[in-house]
VMD Tcl script that draws the C-alpha trace (Angstrom):
set ca {
  {17.41 3.48 3.81}
  {15.03 4.60 1.21}
  {13.04 7.32 1.87}
  {9.75 5.46 1.11}
  {7.99 2.56 0.05}
  {4.98 2.48 -2.69}
  {2.39 -0.36 -1.68}
  {0.74 -1.84 -4.25}
  {-1.20 -5.38 -4.19}
  {-2.42 -8.61 -6.14}
  {-6.10 -6.81 -6.40}
  {-8.58 -4.96 -4.02}
  {-9.12 -5.78 -0.44}
  {-6.05 -7.89 -0.22}
  {-5.00 -5.82 3.07}
  {-2.97 -2.87 1.26}
  {-3.81 -0.47 4.29}
  {-3.64 -2.99 6.84}
  {0.13 -3.52 5.80}
  {0.87 -0.17 5.31}
  {-0.76 0.90 8.83}
  {1.50 -1.78 10.43}
  {4.77 -0.42 8.62}
  {3.84 3.02 9.75}
  {3.30 1.75 13.54}
  {6.70 -0.42 12.90}
  {8.31 2.84 11.71}
  {6.59 5.17 14.71}
  {7.76 2.44 17.06}
  {11.30 2.94 15.73}
  {11.74 6.42 16.53}
  {11.45 7.66 13.24}
  {9.38 10.06 11.52}
  {6.91 8.38 9.08}
  {3.85 9.44 7.51}
  {1.05 7.86 5.37}
  {0.03 8.83 1.77}
  {-3.01 7.86 -0.26}
  {-2.42 9.41 -3.42}
  {-6.26 8.50 -5.08}
  {-9.20 7.18 -3.00}
  {-12.77 6.12 -3.84}
  {-15.58 5.13 -1.57}
  {-15.07 8.34 0.64}
  {-17.41 9.42 3.33}
  {-18.56 12.80 4.31}
  {-16.44 13.63 7.94}
  {-17.25 17.13 9.48}
  {-18.16 18.65 6.05}
  {-15.17 17.05 4.44}
  {-15.12 13.85 1.90}
  {-12.81 11.51 3.42}
  {-11.57 7.87 2.79}
  {-11.35 5.67 5.84}
  {-7.83 4.11 4.42}
  {-6.28 7.54 4.59}
  {-7.74 8.25 7.66}
  {-6.20 5.16 9.22}
  {-2.62 6.04 7.86}
  {-3.26 9.32 9.50}
  {-3.96 7.82 12.66}
  {-0.64 5.72 12.65}
  {1.46 8.22 11.12}
  {4.16 9.88 13.63}
  {4.04 12.79 11.37}
  {0.88 14.80 11.13}
  {-0.22 16.64 7.97}
  {-3.35 18.13 6.69}
  {-5.95 15.73 5.19}
  {-5.44 17.47 1.69}
  {-1.73 16.09 1.80}
  {-2.60 12.67 2.85}
  {-5.17 12.07 0.39}
  {-5.58 15.11 -2.31}
  {-7.90 12.87 -4.73}
  {-11.37 11.46 -2.82}
  {-14.16 10.22 -4.28}
  {-17.34 9.47 -2.96}
  {-18.40 6.44 -5.33}
  {-16.82 3.16 -4.13}
  {-15.97 2.64 -8.00}
  {-12.99 2.38 -10.34}
  {-11.18 5.83 -9.33}
  {-10.94 7.16 -13.03}
  {-14.61 6.32 -13.34}
  {-15.20 8.09 -10.21}
  {-13.09 10.80 -11.69}
  {-15.19 11.13 -14.94}
  {-18.05 11.01 -12.99}
  {-17.09 14.42 -10.94}
  {-15.42 15.83 -13.96}
  {-12.36 15.62 -12.31}
  {-8.56 15.16 -13.66}
  {-6.32 13.16 -11.50}
  {-2.78 15.23 -12.05}
  {-0.04 13.22 -11.28}
  {1.92 16.71 -11.09}
  {-0.14 17.26 -8.02}
  {0.53 14.21 -6.83}
  {4.02 14.15 -7.20}
  {3.81 17.77 -5.07}
  {2.22 16.22 -2.07}
  {4.55 13.41 -2.18}
  {7.60 15.94 -1.81}
  {5.80 17.70 1.05}
  {5.82 14.29 3.02}
  {9.26 13.58 1.92}
  {10.31 16.91 3.19}
  {9.26 16.43 6.78}
  {9.46 12.37 6.68}
  {12.25 9.74 7.38}
  {9.99 7.19 5.24}
  {6.90 7.94 3.56}
  {4.21 4.66 3.08}
  {2.76 5.24 -0.17}
  {-0.87 3.33 -0.41}
  {-1.87 2.87 -4.35}
  {-5.53 2.08 -4.95}
  {-6.59 -1.32 -6.04}
  {-4.26 -3.54 -7.91}
  {-1.04 -2.53 -10.07}
  {-2.76 -1.88 -13.15}
  {-5.75 0.35 -12.19}
  {-6.36 3.42 -14.42}
  {-6.22 6.43 -12.85}
  {-6.92 8.89 -15.75}
  {-7.24 8.49 -19.54}
  {-3.80 7.78 -20.14}
  {-1.91 6.49 -16.76}
  {-2.29 4.08 -13.91}
  {-1.08 2.80 -10.55}
  {1.90 1.39 -12.55}
  {2.80 4.80 -14.20}
  {2.53 6.47 -10.75}
  {4.62 4.11 -8.76}
  {7.36 4.62 -11.63}
  {7.14 8.30 -11.39}
  {7.43 8.09 -7.81}
  {10.94 6.41 -7.91}
  {9.92 4.60 -4.82}
  {10.55 0.52 -4.51}
  {7.30 -1.06 -4.43}
  {6.22 -3.85 -1.69}
  {3.77 -6.10 -3.22}
  {0.98 -7.26 -1.18}
  {-0.09 -10.74 -1.66}
  {-3.58 -11.47 -0.74}
  {-3.65 -15.24 0.48}
  {-6.54 -16.98 -1.01}
  {-7.23 -19.35 -3.79}
  {-5.79 -18.01 -6.85}
  {-3.07 -15.95 -4.94}
  {-0.04 -17.65 -7.21}
  {-1.41 -16.87 -10.15}
  {-2.23 -13.12 -9.50}
  {1.11 -12.75 -7.27}
  {3.78 -14.00 -10.57}
  {1.54 -11.71 -12.83}
  {1.44 -8.40 -10.42}
  {5.32 -9.16 -9.74}
  {6.23 -9.48 -13.44}
  {4.38 -6.80 -14.31}
  {6.30 -4.65 -11.75}
  {9.37 -5.44 -13.31}
  {8.33 -5.05 -16.80}
  {7.72 -1.42 -15.46}
  {11.03 -0.94 -14.81}
  {10.15 -0.74 -10.80}
  {12.43 -1.67 -7.93}
  {10.76 -4.69 -6.34}
  {11.78 -4.90 -2.61}
  {9.68 -7.76 -1.95}
  {6.50 -9.17 -1.03}
  {4.13 -9.72 2.04}
  {1.51 -12.15 2.45}
  {-1.22 -11.19 4.27}
  {-3.96 -14.03 5.19}
  {-7.46 -12.90 4.54}
  {-9.41 -15.76 6.20}
  {-8.92 -18.43 8.82}
  {-9.88 -21.17 6.52}
  {-7.66 -21.18 3.38}
  {-6.96 -24.71 2.82}
  {-3.15 -25.34 2.24}
  {-2.37 -21.73 2.94}
  {1.40 -23.13 3.91}
  {1.71 -24.67 0.53}
  {0.89 -21.86 -1.48}
  {3.26 -19.66 0.56}
  {5.87 -22.31 0.05}
  {5.14 -22.01 -3.68}
  {5.10 -18.11 -4.04}
  {8.60 -18.17 -2.21}
  {9.58 -20.56 -4.77}
  {8.82 -19.00 -7.91}
  {8.83 -15.11 -7.06}
  {11.51 -13.64 -7.78}
  {11.71 -10.79 -5.58}
  {11.91 -11.70 -1.87}
  {9.17 -12.73 0.75}
  {9.45 -10.04 3.52}
  {6.96 -11.53 5.58}
  {3.63 -13.26 5.99}
  {0.87 -11.72 8.43}
  {-1.40 -13.75 10.02}
  {-5.58 -13.38 9.86}
  {-6.72 -10.48 11.87}
  {-10.35 -10.38 13.03}
  {-9.73 -7.07 14.41}
  {-6.93 -5.06 12.92}
  {-6.47 -3.38 16.61}
  {-5.64 -6.52 18.08}
  {-2.57 -7.60 16.15}
  {-1.30 -11.25 17.07}
  {2.50 -11.09 18.75}
  {3.85 -12.99 15.33}
  {2.75 -10.49 13.22}
  {4.19 -7.68 15.00}
  {7.36 -9.59 15.15}
  {7.18 -10.34 11.05}
  {6.61 -6.63 10.23}
  {9.70 -5.91 12.60}
  {11.76 -8.30 10.06}
  {10.25 -6.39 7.47}
  {12.12 -3.28 8.58}
  {15.36 -5.02 9.23}
  {15.19 -6.74 5.85}
  {14.45 -3.60 4.32}
  {17.45 -1.78 6.28}
  {15.25 0.44 7.82}
  {17.71 0.58 10.91}
  {21.00 0.70 8.78}
}
mol new
graphics top color blue
foreach p $ca { graphics top sphere $p radius 0.5 }
foreach p [lrange $ca 0 end-1] q [lrange $ca 1 end] { graphics top cylinder $p $q radius 0.2 }
display resetview
């Protein structure tokens, strides 16, 4: 069993947080110590005097290991813009050594750490490095969230190839339905399964409200854990 997984996506707003949260729930239900880690986030809001990101708060709520916010989300920016630009606006340098230290804190107390990246695979994080570099340095297997919408085949194939070219281990991909009315969704999924080099770990159905996840999606997430060897 791997100690963690690095969740990235084909784009922003493709459901990385939803997939990460469902994975944390499934790990928790399996009796494992699991923690969510959101190294860098933008679009923060002030909560009791602290700048917080809603995605990070969601991961905290679904984690069975409770850690201080500063360990869950070491870099949080208020503007809802690309994180490297938000960092420049606040004269902040996103330091990978600090992120590594926070990740090590998670690994020390958790059976499995679920890391959710910002945006897509090639999002810059500072002047020289990006999400892809962060994933590589983490050493964790990558799970690619594919937002099921028009154009997803191209986005998924390009993202997968970039992950493999980086030298990262790609555990597989999860399809996440972004709407109820995506025409030819099943045919798109079929094409992805035929053309992607990595395995499909599961497909999650569209959720109007994440608090009420359908039974099939729950079943699929359990299958993801089984495929990844979480129980072995």
